[in-house]
VOGU-3710 file (C-alpha; in Angstrom, 3 decimals, decimal comma):
1> mkfttfyfla> 173,607/105,545/71,633  170,329/104,996/72,395  168,621/106,957/74,395  166,507/106,156/78,103  163,191/107,098/78,796  165,060/108,908/82,119  167,235/110,749/79,552  163,447/110,996/77,109  162,091/112,831/80,189  165,147/115,135/80,957
11> lifssqvsla> 164,997/116,872/77,497  161,550/117,166/77,999  161,583/119,233/80,899  165,204/121,309/80,106  163,867/122,327/76,379  160,137/123,628/77,922  161,797/125,682/80,697  164,013/127,128/78,114  160,954/128,333/76,086  158,796/129,022/79,036
21> qnnggntslv> 161,297/131,785/79,464  161,678/133,425/75,677  157,886/133,464/74,644  158,041/136,770/72,254  156,846/134,678/68,943  158,852/133,652/66,489  157,571/136,672/63,131  159,278/134,070/61,140  157,542/131,134/62,558  154,094/132,675/62,945
31> dhliefskts> 153,864/133,834/58,577  154,769/129,802/57,656  152,240/128,703/60,009  149,726/130,901/58,762  151,137/130,272/54,791  151,108/126,955/54,778  148,079/126,032/56,989  146,595/127,596/52,865  147,810/124,540/51,600  146,026/121,556/50,357
41> sitgreeqaa> 147,132/118,122/50,589  144,247/116,212/50,549  146,280/112,442/51,146  147,560/110,913/47,715  147,600/114,441/46,514  150,094/116,212/48,808  151,509/118,404/46,307  151,058/122,002/47,270  152,062/121,331/50,567  155,207/119,399/49,420
51> syiqalfkna> 156,252/122,006/47,207  155,912/124,505/49,863  158,710/122,533/51,948  160,885/121,791/49,254  160,860/126,003/48,872  162,471/126,107/52,424  165,430/124,000/51,101  166,499/124,941/47,778  170,017/124,605/48,813  169,483/121,584/50,844
61> dlekdklgnl> 169,981/118,083/49,267  166,233/116,704/49,946  164,807/114,357/47,838  161,441/113,577/46,817  160,680/109,774/46,228  157,853/108,169/44,176  155,798/108,770/46,478  155,443/111,788/47,303  158,003/111,815/50,760  160,231/114,593/50,814
71> iltigtgepr> 163,899/113,388/52,824  167,211/115,106/54,868  168,980/113,625/55,031  172,245/114,818/57,681  175,367/114,214/58,786  176,751/110,523/58,508  177,136/107,614/61,006  175,827/105,856/63,794  173,450/106,417/65,777  170,177/106,724/63,084
81> rlitvpldep> 167,573/108,508/63,973  164,602/109,716/61,716  162,444/112,388/62,340  158,909/112,505/60,936  155,998/114,579/59,956  152,868/113,879/57,937  152,313/115,831/54,729  148,336/114,577/54,335  145,057/115,725/55,214  141,464/114,577/55,156
91> gyvvseildd> 139,625/116,100/52,500  137,894/114,836/49,385  137,453/113,905/45,716  135,742/115,376/43,240  133,101/111,915/42,730  130,812/112,994/40,143  130,401/115,922/38,047  125,906/116,257/37,037  124,326/118,091/34,425  123,190/120,724/35,960
101> gylkinpvgs> 126,542/121,786/36,517  126,939/120,843/40,188  129,810/118,367/41,591  129,352/115,906/43,898  132,040/114,269/46,594  133,848/111,725/48,166  135,849/111,670/51,357  139,030/110,168/50,778  141,302/107,989/53,267  140,624/108,353/56,833
111> ghngnlyhqf> 141,023/111,002/59,864  137,029/112,587/59,072  136,474/111,956/62,205  133,224/113,230/64,645  129,640/113,845/63,798  129,720/117,091/62,480  133,264/116,807/60,708  131,400/116,927/57,103  128,550/118,791/58,491  131,617/121,830/58,896
121> lqghevnist> 131,381/121,853/55,061  128,118/122,950/54,527  127,797/126,460/53,663  131,346/127,323/52,686  133,853/128,455/50,252  135,587/124,693/49,193  139,692/124,384/47,131  139,256/122,479/43,512  142,990/121,494/42,798  143,412/120,895/39,504
131> ekgsfigvst> 145,862/120,363/36,814  145,592/124,155/35,515  145,140/125,921/39,353  143,166/125,936/42,064  139,254/127,135/41,896  136,773/128,442/44,464  133,676/126,445/45,060  130,993/126,405/47,232  129,471/123,622/49,552  125,584/124,469/48,744
141> vpsahfegtr> 123,429/124,990/51,057  119,673/125,341/51,655  118,512/129,442/51,732  117,599/130,089/55,327  114,488/132,323/54,213  112,472/129,057/53,079  112,967/127,197/56,587  109,054/127,717/57,223  107,574/125,881/54,286  109,975/122,682/54,626
151> tpsennkevf> 108,866/119,435/56,150  111,577/118,690/57,888  112,828/121,441/58,568  116,769/122,030/58,308  116,666/122,738/61,656  115,101/119,542/62,677  117,171/116,923/60,273  119,575/115,009/61,619  123,477/115,962/61,276  124,507/116,660/57,086
161> kwqearldvg> 125,826/113,457/56,155  128,839/113,551/53,069  126,324/112,304/50,904  124,238/115,387/50,654  126,573/117,462/49,282  126,661/119,727/46,133  129,189/121,885/45,102  128,748/124,986/42,593  131,250/126,626/41,322  129,318/129,209/39,586
171> estaldvtkk> 128,727/126,870/36,011  125,215/125,854/35,125  126,112/122,227/32,178  128,629/120,294/32,945  130,513/121,293/29,768  131,120/124,269/31,639  132,873/122,615/34,245  134,852/120,636/32,369  135,876/123,562/30,220  137,212/125,820/33,314
181> giqlldpvtl> 139,569/122,310/33,820  138,003/120,541/36,276  137,307/116,369/36,642  136,699/114,391/38,025  139,067/112,922/40,962  140,460/116,882/41,714  141,229/117,150/45,390  138,661/119,146/47,201  139,268/120,731/50,865  137,843/124,102/52,842
191> nkkpviignt> 138,776/127,556/51,320  141,868/127,752/54,411  141,006/130,473/56,267  143,476/130,173/59,193  143,472/132,515/62,398  146,298/134,050/64,665  144,199/134,644/68,118  146,208/137,450/70,638  149,553/136,246/68,789  149,077/133,481/70,948
201> fiaansaktk> 147,396/130,930/68,725  146,579/129,264/65,608  143,314/128,209/64,517  143,274/126,344/61,268  142,049/123,060/59,444  144,662/120,873/60,499  146,413/123,042/62,768  148,264/120,202/64,772  149,357/118,453/61,254  150,826/121,603/59,638
211> saaialamva> 152,216/123,283/62,316  154,318/120,398/62,708  155,880/120,396/59,459  156,631/123,349/60,112  158,023/123,144/62,882  160,418/120,466/61,794  161,476/122,410/59,183  162,853/125,081/61,707  164,254/121,919/63,178  165,960/120,685/60,100
221> qqltkknikg> 166,917/124,092/59,130  169,063/124,365/62,589  170,428/120,767/61,831  172,010/121,568/58,269  174,089/124,216/60,007  174,547/121,587/62,673  177,704/119,032/63,826  175,407/116,175/65,397  176,608/113,378/66,046  175,247/110,334/63,488
231> tvvvawtale> 172,744/110,309/61,117  169,542/112,124/60,929  167,126/111,279/58,623  164,368/113,997/58,797  160,589/112,729/56,506  158,009/114,288/56,092  155,438/111,618/54,605  152,541/111,372/52,457  150,006/108,727/52,174  149,335/108,528/56,162
241> linskgietv> 145,769/108,574/55,739  145,040/106,360/52,737  147,691/103,480/53,423  150,559/104,927/55,733  152,660/103,863/52,709  155,359/106,905/52,959  156,819/106,346/56,783  156,788/102,456/55,515  158,882/103,752/52,630  160,820/106,169/54,878
251> innygvfdei> 162,152/103,076/57,212  162,532/100,851/54,899  164,950/102,522/52,250  166,424/105,091/55,329  166,704/102,441/58,301  167,844/100,540/60,174  167,115/103,278/62,467  168,091/103,179/66,370  165,244/105,591/67,536  162,191/106,863/65,722
261> yrfnrflesd> 160,317/110,710/66,111  157,085/110,344/65,463  154,753/112,758/64,984  150,489/111,586/65,323  147,943/114,301/64,866  145,635/111,507/66,799  146,903/112,736/70,444  144,583/114,504/72,104  144,889/116,890/75,077  143,483/120,404/75,494
271> evnnnklvvn> 146,699/121,792/78,069  147,230/124,203/75,727  149,629/126,931/75,949  150,637/125,372/78,970  154,218/123,957/78,594  152,818/120,809/77,283  154,561/118,316/75,498  152,039/115,194/74,239  153,181/111,466/74,200  151,860/107,807/73,180
281> stllnrntnn> 150,933/106,579/76,539  151,049/103,269/74,975  154,921/104,125/74,185  156,048/105,385/77,550  153,264/105,368/79,678  154,818/108,625/82,200  153,478/111,607/83,275  155,404/114,474/84,467  154,567/118,120/85,011  155,515/118,884/81,504
291> lvavkpttsf> 154,538/115,663/79,784  150,978/114,584/78,861  150,798/110,419/77,864  147,429/109,805/76,150  146,079/107,711/73,568  145,625/107,857/69,821  142,319/108,589/69,471  142,712/106,888/65,768  144,652/104,011/64,983  146,730/104,399/61,741
301> rmpastveft> 145,292/102,410/58,287  147,955/99,909/57,198  146,912/97,833/55,013  149,576/94,988/54,002  152,241/96,419/56,258  155,921/95,988/55,818  157,611/97,259/58,931  157,201/95,941/62,402  156,174/98,862/64,053  156,296/97,134/67,152
311> kqriyeygfp> 159,683/96,345/67,176  160,568/99,595/66,051  161,604/102,290/69,046  158,788/104,520/68,501  158,333/107,891/70,166  155,536/110,090/69,276  154,570/113,604/70,075  151,626/115,333/69,824  150,261/118,805/70,711  147,846/119,998/73,043
321> slypetpvel> 144,710/121,671/71,519  141,336/123,136/71,154  138,377/122,359/68,896  140,884/119,059/67,450  139,364/117,759/63,924  137,363/121,071/63,523  138,061/124,151/60,701  139,522/125,648/63,414  141,644/123,535/65,348  143,974/125,293/67,883
331> vaisdienli> 147,291/125,331/68,686  149,359/127,510/71,010  152,066/129,242/69,005  153,922/128,206/72,432  153,090/124,161/72,340  154,847/124,582/68,553  157,931/126,487/70,141  157,939/123,939/73,023  157,918/120,947/70,203  160,683/122,644/67,812
341> ahwitifgte> 163,074/122,886/70,743  162,783/119,380/72,348  163,175/117,995/69,271  166,707/120,395/68,831  168,151/119,279/72,037  167,213/115,704/71,086  169,689/115,809/68,636  172,807/117,464/71,211  172,610/121,011/69,921  170,372/124,053/71,898
351> kkrtelplvn> 167,507/126,335/69,690  168,349/128,896/68,008  166,701/131,683/66,292  166,162/130,891/62,877  164,821/132,330/60,251  163,332/130,078/56,859  162,940/131,366/53,876  159,985/133,523/52,822  158,246/131,051/50,512  156,283/133,187/47,782
361> rtdnlgayns> 152,829/131,160/47,534  150,069/132,016/44,666  147,015/130,554/44,430  145,564/130,185/40,263  142,205/130,677/41,409  141,234/131,960/37,600  141,437/134,696/35,928  137,861/136,672/34,477  137,825/139,863/31,955  133,808/140,532/32,199
371> fqnehiliss> 132,131/142,780/34,839  135,686/144,193/36,166  133,336/147,948/37,522  130,641/145,596/38,668  132,770/143,780/40,462  134,602/146,639/42,822  132,133/147,779/43,666  130,159/145,197/44,758  133,725/143,524/46,050  134,158/147,283/47,782
381> lidqygvsgd> 130,736/147,088/49,641  131,098/144,077/50,683  134,583/144,209/52,500  132,737/146,161/54,697  130,726/144,759/58,042  127,718/146,616/58,785  125,392/143,734/61,096  122,024/145,014/61,847  122,526/149,018/64,395  125,945/148,196/63,416
391> enkvrelils> 126,157/150,058/59,480  128,238/152,594/60,438  131,497/151,776/58,100  128,655/150,918/54,952  126,813/154,542/55,155  130,433/155,805/54,959  131,551/154,222/52,035  128,057/154,939/50,339  128,582/158,658/50,587  131,387/158,241/49,468
401> klpiwanpnv> 130,809/156,670/46,445  127,917/159,494/45,642  128,251/161,596/42,936  129,279/165,249/43,286  126,036/166,860/43,012  124,069/165,095/45,756  123,294/166,437/48,796  122,133/163,795/51,160  121,073/163,803/54,641  121,396/161,132/57,106
411> dskgninltf> 118,141/160,739/58,961  118,270/160,468/63,282  118,230/156,573/62,475  120,770/156,436/60,742  119,081/156,063/56,616  120,782/157,362/53,963  118,120/159,683/52,108  119,050/160,850/48,732  115,810/163,258/47,286  116,191/164,993/43,896
421> gqgdehivfv> 114,467/165,650/40,377  111,842/167,569/40,531  107,355/166,839/39,097  104,398/165,629/41,381  105,525/162,375/41,370  107,517/161,280/43,704  108,786/157,448/43,276  111,408/155,892/46,797  113,549/153,408/45,992  115,181/151,780/49,505
431> ahmdetgyvv> 118,115/149,418/49,612  119,395/148,627/52,915  122,784/148,872/54,387  123,137/145,658/56,749  123,017/142,405/57,146  122,822/139,358/59,425  125,280/138,465/62,204  125,648/137,758/65,601  126,064/140,938/68,686  127,826/139,986/72,211
441> dsikdngtll> 125,017/138,659/74,379  127,773/137,972/77,537  130,573/137,525/78,630  131,313/134,778/80,974  134,154/134,770/83,943  136,493/133,028/81,715  136,616/135,686/78,831  134,121/133,569/76,742  131,813/135,626/74,503  128,073/134,131/74,646
451> lqprggmlnw> 125,815/135,383/71,263  122,804/136,502/70,164  121,234/135,814/66,432  120,555/139,537/64,699  118,769/138,280/61,687  117,464/134,525/60,792  119,972/131,804/60,122  120,875/128,457/59,666  122,982/128,468/63,557  125,787/125,398/62,837
461> lweaqpalih> 126,516/126,826/59,533  128,864/129,412/61,980  130,538/127,266/64,435  134,166/126,240/63,993  134,232/129,014/61,855  136,470/132,424/62,146  135,113/134,929/63,714  135,290/139,237/63,532  134,719/140,844/66,327  133,988/144,455/65,681
471> vngnpidgvf> 135,177/146,520/68,364  135,925/150,286/67,295  136,653/149,542/63,811  140,098/147,210/64,552  138,118/143,777/64,284  139,287/140,988/67,056  140,203/137,773/65,240  138,552/134,929/67,036  136,627/131,685/66,602  132,888/130,472/67,336
481> epradyktai> 133,681/127,874/69,043  131,631/123,813/67,462  129,281/122,765/70,510  130,681/120,810/73,141  129,140/117,490/71,687  130,211/118,183/67,779  132,488/114,717/67,733  129,314/112,600/68,883  125,687/115,353/68,201  123,063/113,364/66,183
491> krsfteplav> 121,028/116,971/65,193  122,386/119,301/62,178  121,281/122,880/64,811  121,847/123,248/68,460  119,992/124,797/71,301  122,948/126,624/73,417  123,755/130,332/72,294  126,759/130,563/69,888  129,978/131,322/72,125  132,956/132,859/70,100
501> nagftsknqa> 136,861/132,329/71,838  138,952/135,202/71,017  141,981/134,508/73,174  140,818/136,121/76,541  141,263/134,331/80,275  138,796/136,940/81,988  135,514/139,224/81,628  137,439/142,081/82,452  140,086/141,245/79,835  137,524/141,297/77,545
511> eeagiregst> 135,865/144,438/78,034  138,969/145,798/79,069  139,403/145,619/75,143  136,391/146,688/74,091  133,816/144,473/74,238  130,612/145,561/75,068  127,563/143,448/76,147  124,117/144,429/74,060  126,684/146,187/71,413  129,474/144,743/69,988
521> tvtmpkkmir> 128,470/142,990/66,834  130,483/139,739/65,531  130,671/137,959/62,125  132,351/135,493/60,209  135,451/136,906/57,842  134,097/137,524/54,107  135,020/138,412/51,120  134,134/138,788/47,630  135,039/135,305/44,929  134,500/135,181/41,563
531> lsenratarg> 133,126/131,523/40,609  133,167/132,265/37,292  133,138/135,449/34,369  128,979/135,509/35,360  129,004/134,513/39,147  130,528/135,634/41,993  130,233/134,480/45,531  130,171/135,961/49,462  128,116/136,582/52,673  126,192/139,704/52,896
541> fddrvgcaal> 124,832/140,082/49,301  121,441/140,723/50,146  121,557/143,211/50,091  124,466/145,211/49,000  123,904/144,003/46,189  121,226/146,487/46,346  122,985/149,083/47,420  125,272/148,597/44,961  122,416/148,912/42,274  121,259/151,659/43,676
551> lmslsdlnpd> 124,447/153,416/43,134  125,365/152,709/39,623  121,445/153,700/38,585  123,488/157,461/39,511  126,329/156,924/36,819  126,452/159,357/34,291  122,101/160,978/35,482  121,840/164,356/35,143  119,540/165,243/37,948  118,093/168,124/36,548
561> llsqkvtfvw> 116,223/166,475/33,304  114,310/164,558/35,607  110,788/164,928/35,253  109,460/162,979/39,232  110,916/163,464/42,543  112,994/160,879/43,298  114,477/159,512/46,823  116,732/156,979/47,570  116,589/155,356/50,978  119,776/153,163/51,729
571> sveeetglsg> 118,184/151,804/55,146  119,379/150,537/58,274  118,197/147,307/60,780  115,699/145,488/57,629  117,021/142,559/58,866  116,052/142,710/62,283  112,264/144,108/61,682  112,695/146,820/59,346  112,752/149,975/61,665  114,760/151,842/59,118
581> ssfaaktlsn> 112,340/152,468/56,413  109,773/152,245/58,606  110,857/155,586/60,373  111,733/156,755/56,828  108,491/155,978/54,753  106,882/158,634/58,181  108,788/161,464/56,332  108,110/160,356/52,992  104,401/159,743/52,846  104,033/161,385/50,426
591> attvypidty> 105,460/159,226/47,913  103,508/157,829/44,935  105,228/153,859/44,336  108,380/153,020/46,792  110,574/149,852/45,313  113,046/148,023/47,338  115,077/146,715/45,637  116,493/143,423/47,740  117,579/139,820/46,509  114,776/136,912/45,294
601> vssddpysse> 115,698/134,504/47,188  115,879/132,058/44,343  114,561/128,226/44,345  117,846/127,921/41,760  119,811/125,321/43,823  120,165/121,819/43,952  117,229/121,876/47,207  114,155/123,941/46,974  111,004/123,027/45,264  111,005/124,617/42,653
611> tfancplgng> 106,420/125,374/43,393  107,772/128,237/43,463  110,838/131,099/43,859  111,663/129,620/40,018  113,969/132,573/38,481  117,072/130,817/37,418  119,616/132,861/37,882  120,763/134,299/34,651  117,988/134,828/33,385  117,956/138,805/33,999
621> avirvlesin> 116,069/140,778/37,467  112,834/139,982/38,894  109,955/141,193/39,921  108,909/139,975/43,435  105,037/140,215/42,351  103,772/137,751/45,139  106,133/137,778/49,155  105,861/136,544/52,802  103,886/140,470/53,029  103,514/141,343/49,627
631> fisranlket> 100,955/140,644/46,666  101,751/143,623/43,853  98,629/144,610/41,679  98,484/142,633/37,642  98,539/146,636/36,304  101,753/147,420/38,365  103,346/143,979/37,195  102,761/144,536/33,737  103,185/148,816/33,264  106,903/147,709/35,061
641> qslaaqnkik> 107,402/144,417/32,447  105,957/146,043/29,489  108,940/149,396/30,774  111,636/146,529/30,701  110,156/145,045/27,571  109,879/149,081/25,908  114,128/149,119/27,424  115,057/145,836/25,887  115,825/144,526/29,807  115,291/140,997/30,532
651> vqygmtvggt> 113,278/140,722/33,249  111,684/137,247/35,596  108,364/137,510/37,912  107,643/135,384/41,011  106,737/134,859/44,407  109,159/133,976/46,680  109,440/133,925/50,821  110,581/136,937/53,259  109,573/140,475/53,259  111,366/143,944/52,662
661> dgqaflgygi> 112,064/147,729/53,015  108,467/148,282/51,027  106,453/147,226/53,760  105,990/150,208/55,461  104,825/152,232/52,973  102,638/150,288/52,054  100,526/151,366/55,389  100,720/154,981/54,096  98,765/153,639/51,108  102,289/153,643/48,773
671> psiplswpgr> 102,383/150,703/46,692  105,211/148,595/46,940  106,877/146,844/43,699  109,886/144,647/45,052  112,476/144,780/42,437  115,298/142,425/42,262  117,782/139,792/41,554  117,374/135,932/41,950  120,316/134,717/44,930  120,640/131,438/45,821
681> yshspievmd> 121,173/130,327/49,628  120,483/133,374/51,110  121,541/134,219/54,398  124,798/132,058/54,078  128,030/132,310/54,386  127,434/131,488/50,472  125,555/133,771/48,639  125,396/133,941/44,970  124,655/135,948/42,551  125,135/136,002/39,017
691> yrdmnnlvsl> 126,659/139,607/37,222  124,759/139,710/34,033  120,985/140,153/36,996  122,265/142,648/38,689  123,034/145,214/35,327  119,535/144,097/34,051  118,266/145,532/37,214  119,663/148,334/37,064  118,978/149,277/33,979  115,952/148,859/34,795
701> ikallkesk> 115,957/151,684/37,765  117,245/153,912/35,219  113,954/153,103/33,465  112,173/154,435/35,975  113,815/158,032/36,310  111,995/159,372/33,783  113,690/162,096/31,884  111,878/165,378/30,647  111,422/165,102/27,195
//
């Protein structure tokens, strides 16, 4: 029997009421939403997503056709009905491998909607799917430190375009890139980081489509266990964003259908978590308390169509969402459950709790054999969060890593001071524990957090990304909201305060969760990731690599054999004005030399002019001879170079932008000789370092620690 419009509306109402009474959540649903959201499925290359769905139906007659569609036929006879969700998502492919190892990309198909769509890629990790498995790279971004030297500045440029993108996969030649297994036309997406907010929302790339695919799996799983009237063809279709031939093939090969129930990603409504379903108003132009009828924002590509869609009886559904077509597209879990319940009710059965089998999904991100100890140490430091003024977790970890003989003290400012050795000469090494990030400046009445930066950053790299609000050692998940006009913006940067949605509905609720104006810090999630045998990426290498270098230089050291007095300082609040080192310098004014250990912002990237900062990654440690606020003497340069040569340590020297913790010591007449490793993409989420440079830096620090004859 064909459904009337009245019955269609009644089903929407009844299914949503029943779910409103049972919104306790479905653990299986949430688990699968998270894992499936991590899959890569750019249009035409949907294999990862298809494999996941196939794993859910190992014991069912799930077919995969030649175009990549997945089809499950349930029941027999009339009526014949089709229910379908697309598998694909917008994305890119590798379009060129450059001689210097960088990659160019090109969009595939449609769906890259909004002026900032491509800009959300800049400065973030990407996933490259190859025949050998997945590899992580980074979508490069100019270093924030060079912003004052640029004409025009990045802040004044128009929005980022995909033609500007260069991917860094940790290699220096095209040959090394191809040896990894990366080839032309390999798919590229953002490295997916889905977020569950308050057990209420999921925010992720293509969250609506990914959630609908899992919802359909739940529906199919239940329908296979019921006696249903007629035939239901369940299809997860490929190719929607490039030519729509997936759904055409299913209709042609499995039809004729009495009704088609289709998920449409281009139906938009912001009535999230409000017991609403979204439908296509051009097919059903009627509103009820539980139905939002809207027109699609985008039409499907249907070149040389073999199906007369206007003659099909089609009902199109969508999810209400916030921030659609961004990396934090947000959908309410209750709305996903509503759609599951509604679809099940359509086919004459009642919703029951459905558990899908677990899927053991693994990403082959490359196996690396070198620098294991270095990676473990730096990674442990990166895992700690420490925005300027909130360095406690970093401090605790460093204290726990000190050798047994160490007798450190933590001063009233929060710096760690470790003095050892003996002699008339007193040398000081300083690395800072803090990182750039944000602090909650104010809380709006609706619970939105407005932020203030701590440290210099390119603000657009943070919008439309996952967020962590650091409260009493228990971070709260949220998202950095995109600017209100992200679909039409014309400038790269924005002037309004960055905002975070953590699921709070009022200022009081946020405060009850522990959020404090002026003190609660906010960052992105972060993780150190190997790019290659020699290189890695993370947010916060500045200055966790420096902190690690000091710790590593203490290994196998006998302080009783030193012929000079040495103080190691792990300082606070470097990024917001060098206040930690300024405090420490007052008590260390008898020092003979200070060696700040901090990143050297290198021009070794695809953007910066090589008229300065030309110290490439992989060529050794760096002596920062000239920076914005210091110029070391020729004598100190030559002495340091000579020491490195005697110990066969690779070093470079040069000028760069920025300053270090040595500045305050200069005020007491103490020479500052900054020592560094070259880094790319400073103060961004994707800083890149080379382990070989760090090890040369550690060797140089050890050489400066003189042992008695």
